[in-house]
N, C-alpha and C positions, 0 to 999 in steps of 0.2 A: 511488451504489452501482451502478446498472446499467452504468455505464461500465466498471467493473472486472468485474462478474459475467459480462458477455458476451464478455470477452476470452479468447483462447485460453489454456487451462491454468489459469484462475482457478478455485479451488475454494472460496473464501469470503473474507470481509472482516470485520474488527472494528475499531472505533475505541475506544481506551482513553483515559481522562482521568486524569491523575495526581492523587491525593488531596492529597498534600503540596504540589504545585505545580500548582494548577488551570489555569494557563495553558499547561501542557505536555500534549501529546497524543501517543499512539503509534498509528499506523495499521498494522494487521497484516493482510497479504494472504497467503493461502495459494495458492502457485503450484505447478503440477505440476513445472515445471523453472525454473531461473534464467533460461534462454533465453526462456521464455514471458514473463517479466517484462522482462528487459533488452533483448530484441530485438523480440519480437512486440508487447508492449504499449507500450513506450517509443517505438516507431516508428509508432504508430497515431494516427489522428485523435482517437480517444477519449482518449488520453493528453493531447494538446494541449488538448482541451476541458476535461478535469479540471483541468489546470494553470491554465487561464484562469479557472476558477470558484473555485479555492481558493488560488492562488498569492499573492494579496495578503494572505492571513491569516498567511503565514509570517513570523516575526520574523527568520529567517535561513534559508539553504538547508537543506532537510531532510537528515538523515543517513539514508542507505539502507544496510541490512545484510541479508544473507541468512543464515538459520540452518537448522539441521537439528534435529529432535527427538531428544533423548537419552533422555528419560524422559517417559512420559505415563500418566495413569490413564483415558484415554478409549478 
């Protein structure tokens, strides 16, 4: 988690486990900008460290999507 939290523009991280498919996880990272994720973090040594720690757990390459909040009660 610190590898993400110290990254430029990272505002938080959550790991979700699917109830119906317990082998499926969703990692949700809140970034200030897409560039903070795709350029700053993905080109960092911390990203390489993270991938080396978790990459062998992936059954297939992870699907990466960027979303924007449409409705929130927070």
